[in-house]
N, C-alpha and C positions, 0 to 999 in steps of 0.2 A: 502425462506430465502433471505436475502438482502446483496448485495455485493457492496462495495464502492471501486473504483479504483482511486488512486491518482497518476497522472503523474506530476513530479516535476521539469521538465526543465524550466529554465527561458526564454526559447526562443519559440515564438509561431510557430505553424506548425513544431513541433519538432519530432524527431525520438521516443522519449519517448511516446508522444501522439499517434504516429502511432502504437506502440506496445500495448497501452491501447485499442485502437479501435479494434485491432485484438482479444485481450482478450475478449472484450464485445461479439464479434461475436461467440466466442468459449465457453463461460461460460454458457451453456445452462441449467445447474442444478439450477441456481438461478432464482427465481421469479421476482426479481427487481434488476437492476443494474444501478449504476450512475457513470459516469466518471468526476472527478473534476480535470481539468487542472489548476494547482495552479497559473500559470503566467496570467491566465485570471481573477483572483480575487485580491481584495485588502486586504492584511493581514498586520497588523502592525508588526514591528520588536519587538518580544516579550521582554517585560521589566520586567516580573515577577509580573505585577499588573493585577488583574482580570478585572478591569474597562477598560483597554486599548483593550480588545477583543471586547467590545460592543460600541466602538467609532463610530460616525456616518459614518465615512469613511471606516469602516471595514465590510468585508463580513463574518467575522467569525461565527456569530450566524446562518447564513444560512448554512454554512458548518457543523457546530455542530449539527444541526438537522439531517442531513444525518448520522452523526457518531452515534447519539443516536439509530437509528433504524438499523444500520449495524449489520450483523451477522459475517462478515469477511471483511478484507481489503486487498488490493493489492498495495504495495508501489513501484512505478517505478522511478528510479532515473538515470540520466546520470552519467557517471563517469568524474569528472572534477578534474585533478591534483591528481588523486588517492583518491577523496573524494566524498561523497554524495552531492547532491545539497543543497546550503544554503536555498533555499525555503522549501525543505523537512525538514531539520533539525529545521527550525523555526516553521514549522507546527506541528512537533512532540513535540516541547517545549510547545506549546499551548494546546495540547491534555490533557484533564483531565481524570483521571482513572474512574471518575463517568460515562463518556460515553464510554470509551474504555476498560476498564479492562476486561481481560479474553476473548478477541476477537482475533481470529487467524489472522495472517498476513503472506502473501506470499511476500517476498522480490524479487524485479526484478531490476537488474542492466543492463544498456545499454552502449555499447561501439562502437565507430566507427571502432576500431581495434580489437586486440586480447586480450586486457586486460578486466577489468570489475569486478575483484574479490574484489578490495579494499573497494568499498562501501558496499558490503555485510558484510565484516568483521567489518567495522566501525558501521554499523547499529546494527549488532548482539551484539557488545560489549556495546554500550552505549546509544542506542536510546529508549529503552523501560523500563527504570528503574521506573519512576514515573507514566507514563500512563498505565502501566501494560498490554500493548498489548503482545500477544504471537506469536513470530516468529516460524512458523512451521519449522522442520528440512530441508525440501527441499527448494531450492530457484532457481531462473533462472538467468543466464548471457546471454544476447543477444549480442553476439559478431558480428563484421562486420555488424552492424545493417541496414545499407543502402542497403544491399544485400538480406535481407530476409523480409518476411512477408509484401511484396509489393503488393500482390493481394490475397484476401482471398480465391479464388477458382481457383488457377492456373491449367493449363493443366499438366497431369503427366509428359510429356516430357519437360516441361518448368521449372520444379522445381529442384533446385540443391539438392545434397545429404545434405549438411549443412542446407538448408532451410527446407527440409523435417524432418530432425532430430529435429530441434528446434520446429517445429510445434507439433511433437509428444510429445516432452518433455513438452511443455506448456499444452497439454491436460492431461498428467499424473499429473502435478502439480495442475491443477485445480481439478482434481478428488480427490486428496489428501486433498486439501484445503476444498472442499465441505464436506468431512467427519469430518475434524476438526470442521467445522462450526456447524455441528449438534451435536457433542459431547460437545463442549464448551457452546453451547446455553443451553444444559441441566445442565452443571456445573453451569453457571450463576444463573439459576433458583434455583438450590440448595443452593447456597451461599446466595441468597436474602432470601430464606425461612428458613435458618438456620445460622443467623449471629453470628460471634464470638463476646463474650462479650467486649465491648469497642474498637471494631475494628477500629473506626474512628481515633484512635491515631497512626494506622499503615497506613495512607494514602500513605506515601512515603516508598519505599523499601530502605533496607540497602545498 
């Protein structure tokens, strides 16, 4: 199965990207993984027009090819002023249900302090209406991120209790996501093989 990890900080060499790289090292159940650090790509500000996605200056078509083959996604966002990253929200607006519907998503929020819950609530409330991604019940909040996940194989006496806890929690979340990936892959096949009459008119959720 294929896993796409999106890190959505607008800063290069970000803590969000660090978390993504740790997850890649840990998500051993997936046959293929790709990390897309959004700040490294050119994406237009979504204007609602399909043609803007394929502009010569846009990297969207390449990103979309990864989405088509993905069996699961992980969305990693920093918390800025209690909100998810503008890059991530723009990315989600560009996602089409044709590529992303009924694919499981693990939400990961990154905070330099003790906060981080607001982006999770924001994404759960309004990020998946039309792209029809499925956020799994579990999510991750990586608090005090600069103090954790800094060495993938630290010595036992060099790891803090907080760091050890979040590593174990990540392992649990990846285990859960992997099982959702398998089940929803079967669901997508069933929906393709048994389409609802005139289902195209329900491309957008209520």
